[in-house]
C-alpha positions as CSV (number, residue, x, y, z in Angstrom):
1,M,108.5,123.5,381.0
2,E,105.2,121.9,382.0
3,E,102.0,122.7,380.1
4,E,99.1,124.5,381.7
5,K,95.5,123.4,381.0
6,S,95.3,126.2,378.4
7,G,98.4,124.9,376.6
8,V,100.5,127.8,377.6
9,P,103.9,126.9,379.2
10,Q,104.1,127.1,383.0
11,W,107.1,129.3,383.7
12,P,109.3,128.9,386.8
13,R,108.4,131.1,389.8
14,V,111.8,132.8,389.5
15,S,110.9,134.1,386.0
16,K,107.5,135.3,387.3
17,F,109.3,137.0,390.2
18,I,111.6,138.9,387.8
19,L,108.8,140.0,385.5
20,S,106.7,141.2,388.5
21,A,109.7,143.2,389.8
22,C,110.2,144.8,386.3
23,A,106.5,145.8,386.1
24,A,106.6,147.2,389.7
25,T,109.8,149.2,389.0
26,V,108.1,151.0,386.0
27,A,105.0,151.8,388.1
28,E,107.0,153.0,391.1
29,M,109.2,155.4,389.1
30,V,106.2,156.9,387.3
31,T,104.2,157.6,390.5
32,F,106.9,158.1,393.1
33,P,106.4,161.9,393.5
34,L,102.8,161.3,394.7
35,D,104.2,158.8,397.3
36,L,106.6,161.4,398.6
37,T,103.8,164.0,398.8
38,K,101.6,161.5,400.7
39,T,104.4,160.7,403.2
40,R,104.9,164.4,403.9
41,L,101.2,164.9,404.5
42,Q,101.0,162.0,406.9
43,I,103.6,163.5,409.1
44,Q,102.2,167.0,408.9
45,G,100.5,168.2,412.1
46,E,101.5,165.0,414.0
47,A,100.1,165.4,417.6
48,A,102.9,163.6,419.3
49,L,105.5,165.9,417.7
50,R,103.5,169.0,418.8
51,Q,103.8,167.7,422.4
52,H,107.6,167.9,421.9
53,G,107.5,171.5,420.7
54,S,107.6,170.9,416.9
55,Q,105.3,173.1,414.8
56,T,104.5,172.5,411.2
57,A,102.8,174.7,408.7
58,Y,99.7,173.0,407.2
59,R,99.6,172.4,403.5
60,G,97.3,170.6,401.1
61,M,98.4,168.0,398.5
62,L,99.2,170.5,395.8
63,G,100.8,173.0,398.2
64,T,103.1,170.2,399.6
65,A,104.2,169.1,396.2
66,L,104.8,172.7,395.0
67,G,106.6,173.4,398.2
68,I,109.0,170.5,397.7
69,V,109.8,171.7,394.2
70,R,110.2,175.4,395.2
71,E,112.1,174.8,398.5
72,E,114.1,171.7,397.7
73,G,114.2,171.3,394.0
74,P,112.2,169.2,391.5
75,L,114.5,166.2,391.7
76,K,113.7,165.9,395.4
77,L,110.3,164.6,394.3
78,W,112.2,161.4,393.7
79,Q,114.1,161.4,397.0
80,G,114.0,157.9,398.4
81,A,113.2,156.4,395.0
82,T,116.1,154.0,395.2
83,P,115.0,152.1,398.3
84,A,111.5,152.3,397.0
85,V,112.5,150.4,393.9
86,Y,114.5,147.9,396.1
87,R,111.3,147.5,398.2
88,H,109.2,146.7,395.2
89,I,111.7,144.3,393.7
90,V,111.2,142.2,396.9
91,Y,107.6,143.1,397.8
92,S,105.9,142.9,394.4
93,G,108.0,139.9,393.3
94,V,107.1,137.9,396.4
95,R,103.4,138.9,396.6
96,M,102.7,138.1,392.9
97,V,104.4,134.8,393.0
98,A,102.9,133.9,396.4
99,Y,99.4,134.8,395.2
100,E,99.6,132.7,392.1
101,Q,101.0,129.8,394.1
102,L,98.2,130.2,396.7
103,R,95.7,130.4,393.9
104,D,97.0,127.1,392.6
105,V,97.0,125.4,396.0
106,L,93.6,126.7,397.1
107,G,92.3,125.7,393.7
108,R,89.5,127.0,391.5
109,S,86.0,125.7,391.5
110,E,84.7,123.3,388.9
111,D,83.6,126.2,386.6
112,D,87.1,127.7,386.8
113,R,86.1,130.4,389.2
114,F,88.3,131.5,392.0
115,P,85.8,132.2,394.9
116,L,86.0,135.7,396.5
117,W,86.8,134.3,399.9
118,K,89.7,132.3,398.6
119,A,91.0,135.3,396.6
120,A,90.7,137.4,399.8
121,I,92.8,134.9,401.8
122,G,95.3,134.6,399.1
123,G,95.6,138.4,398.6
124,M,96.1,139.1,402.3
125,L,98.6,136.3,402.9
126,A,100.6,137.2,399.8
127,G,100.7,140.9,400.7
128,A,101.7,140.2,404.3
129,V,104.6,137.8,403.4
130,G,105.9,140.2,400.7
131,Q,105.8,143.2,402.9
132,F,107.4,141.5,405.9
133,M,110.4,140.6,403.7
134,A,110.6,144.1,402.2
135,S,110.0,146.0,405.5
136,P,113.7,147.1,405.9
137,T,113.7,148.9,402.5
138,D,110.4,150.6,403.3
139,L,111.9,151.9,406.6
140,V,114.9,153.4,404.7
141,K,112.6,154.9,402.1
142,V,110.4,156.7,404.6
143,Q,113.4,158.1,406.4
144,M,115.0,159.3,403.2
145,Q,111.8,161.0,402.1
146,M,111.8,163.2,405.2
147,E,115.4,164.4,404.9
148,G,114.6,167.4,402.7
149,R,112.1,168.7,405.2
150,R,114.5,168.2,408.1
151,R,117.2,170.3,406.3
152,L,114.6,173.1,405.8
153,E,113.8,173.0,409.5
154,G,117.5,173.4,410.3
155,K,117.9,169.9,411.6
156,P,121.0,167.8,410.8
157,P,120.4,165.0,408.3
158,R,119.9,161.6,409.7
159,V,121.0,159.7,406.6
160,H,123.2,160.4,403.6
161,G,122.1,157.6,401.3
162,V,120.6,154.1,401.2
163,Y,123.8,152.3,402.4
164,H,124.4,154.8,405.2
165,A,120.7,154.5,406.3
166,F,120.9,150.8,406.6
167,L,124.2,151.0,408.6
168,K,122.9,153.7,410.9
169,I,119.7,151.8,411.7
170,V,121.6,148.6,412.4
171,S,124.3,150.4,414.5
172,E,121.7,152.1,416.6
173,G,119.2,149.3,417.2
174,G,120.7,146.1,415.8
175,I,119.3,143.9,413.0
176,R,115.8,143.9,414.6
177,A,115.6,147.7,414.1
178,L,115.4,147.2,410.4
179,W,111.9,145.8,411.0
180,A,110.7,148.8,413.1
181,G,107.1,149.4,412.2
182,W,106.7,146.0,410.6
183,V,103.4,145.2,412.3
184,P,101.4,148.1,410.8
185,N,103.4,147.7,407.6
186,V,102.3,144.1,407.3
187,Q,98.7,145.0,408.4
188,R,98.6,147.7,405.7
189,A,100.0,145.4,403.0
190,A,97.4,142.7,403.9
191,L,94.6,145.3,403.5
192,V,96.1,146.8,400.4
193,N,96.5,143.5,398.7
194,L,93.0,142.5,399.8
195,G,92.0,145.5,397.9
196,D,94.5,145.3,395.0
197,L,95.1,141.6,394.2
198,T,91.7,140.4,395.2
199,T,89.8,143.1,393.5
200,Y,91.8,142.9,390.3
201,D,91.6,139.2,390.0
202,T,87.9,139.1,390.9
203,V,86.9,142.0,388.6
204,K,89.0,140.9,385.7
205,H,87.5,137.4,385.6
206,F,84.0,138.7,386.3
207,L,84.3,140.9,383.2
208,L,85.6,138.1,381.1
209,R,82.8,135.8,382.2
210,N,79.9,138.2,382.1
211,T,80.7,140.8,379.4
212,S,81.9,140.7,375.8
213,L,85.3,142.1,376.9
214,Q,88.3,140.0,375.9
215,D,91.5,139.5,377.9
216,T,93.0,142.8,376.6
217,S,94.3,146.1,377.9
218,L,90.8,147.5,378.2
219,C,89.7,144.7,380.6
220,H,93.0,145.0,382.5
221,G,92.6,148.8,382.8
222,L,89.0,148.6,384.1
223,A,90.0,146.0,386.7
224,S,93.1,147.9,387.8
225,T,91.0,151.1,388.2
226,C,88.7,149.3,390.7
227,S,91.6,147.7,392.5
228,G,93.4,151.0,393.0
229,L,90.4,152.7,394.6
230,V,89.6,149.8,396.9
231,A,93.3,149.4,397.9
232,A,93.6,153.1,398.8
233,T,90.5,153.1,400.9
234,M,91.4,150.0,402.9
235,G,95.1,150.7,403.3
236,T,95.4,154.4,404.1
237,P,94.8,154.2,407.9
238,A,97.4,151.5,408.4
239,D,99.8,153.4,406.1
240,V,99.5,156.6,408.2
241,I,100.4,154.6,411.4
242,K,103.2,152.8,409.6
243,T,104.7,156.1,408.3
244,R,104.6,157.8,411.7
245,I,106.1,154.9,413.6
246,M,108.9,154.6,411.0
247,N,109.7,158.3,411.0
248,Q,109.6,158.9,414.8
249,P,112.9,159.9,416.5
250,R,114.6,157.2,418.5
251,G,116.4,157.1,421.8
252,P,119.9,155.7,422.6
253,N,118.4,152.1,422.8
254,G,117.0,152.4,419.3
255,R,113.4,152.5,420.5
256,G,110.9,155.1,419.4
257,I,110.3,158.0,421.8
258,L,106.8,159.0,420.5
259,Y,104.9,155.8,420.3
260,K,105.1,152.5,422.2
261,S,103.3,150.5,419.5
262,S,101.1,150.8,416.5
263,I,98.1,150.7,418.8
264,D,99.5,153.6,420.9
265,C,100.2,155.5,417.7
266,L,96.6,154.9,416.6
267,I,95.2,156.1,419.9
268,Q,97.4,159.2,420.0
269,S,96.6,160.1,416.4
270,V,92.8,159.8,416.9
271,K,92.8,161.5,420.3
272,G,95.0,164.4,419.2
273,E,93.8,164.9,415.6
274,G,90.5,163.1,415.2
275,F,89.6,160.0,413.3
276,I,90.0,161.8,410.0
277,S,93.8,162.0,410.7
278,L,93.9,158.3,409.7
279,Y,93.0,159.4,406.2
280,K,95.7,162.1,405.9
281,G,97.2,161.8,402.5
282,F,94.3,159.8,401.1
283,L,94.0,161.9,398.0
284,P,97.6,161.5,396.9
285,T,97.5,157.9,398.0
286,W,94.5,157.2,395.8
287,M,95.9,159.4,393.0
288,R,99.1,157.4,393.2
289,M,97.5,154.0,393.6
290,A,95.2,154.5,390.7
291,P,98.0,155.1,388.1
292,W,100.3,152.8,389.9
293,S,97.9,150.0,389.8
294,M,97.0,150.7,386.2
295,T,100.7,151.0,385.1
296,F,101.7,147.9,387.0
297,W,98.9,145.6,385.8
298,L,99.0,146.8,382.2
299,S,102.8,146.4,382.2
300,F,102.6,143.1,384.0
301,E,100.0,141.5,381.7
302,Q,101.8,142.8,378.6
303,I,105.2,141.5,379.8
304,R,103.7,138.1,380.5
305,K,102.0,138.1,377.0
306,T,105.3,139.1,375.3
307,M,107.2,136.4,377.2
308,G,104.7,133.7,376.4
309,I,103.3,133.3,380.0
310,S,99.6,132.8,380.5
311,S,97.5,135.9,381.5
312,F,97.2,136.5,385.2
């Protein structure tokens, strides 16, 4: 293996992909119940569904979570976790490797700083590429997360598992249907990674340069706390649109019957529910992103250190 400037071996991108996927899997399983709660909140009170005669009782974050446990069972808090893990194996693995590669290509300045504008470009591109590749698994995850609610409403289940969900989507709309909602999905990922990757990388190296902190878990924890908050703030509106487009019922041709596009969904949501609707589920999103980000980055940095790979 080639040597980096610091003398630490430069590991192959495949190895970094695997380590990124492992760290993301740990973070995803720990925080998944908050993701499920967030998804249910984003669908709640959907204006387009009300026009089709669907009525939903309003609940807050805690009420939604307790309702899932009481009405569906505690294990349902992890419904859809399997495709979520599949998603992060692809998404996190690709975005982390892509960002490091872009950081190497774009290059640091003479004083070893990675300028904020370069970090922003790298974060957005890495997130967009990673999410586009993982979009089919995200679609399956969203649909599986809503199955418990459909059963309580007396509606027949749409899917019976990950494999069945993939087959059903392809049979109804073809391969292209697996990328339903990919535009807001990629937009969200670009914004989230602008907040997550860019913020973490920038804050971490700012702390290392300007404080007495060392490259340890304390520094990683502070940087990840900042990145989780920024990512949630920037990504929630696109996440709401993405969730609604992915969850909408579809006609015989496989096209959605509620929204024509992400812009149409945005307009309907704001007109029917107000601008604040774009931040439905923000609290569980942030409460999930904060521990997710911290769990991921602490795990990721520790795994790299254990395996002898240079710090991120």
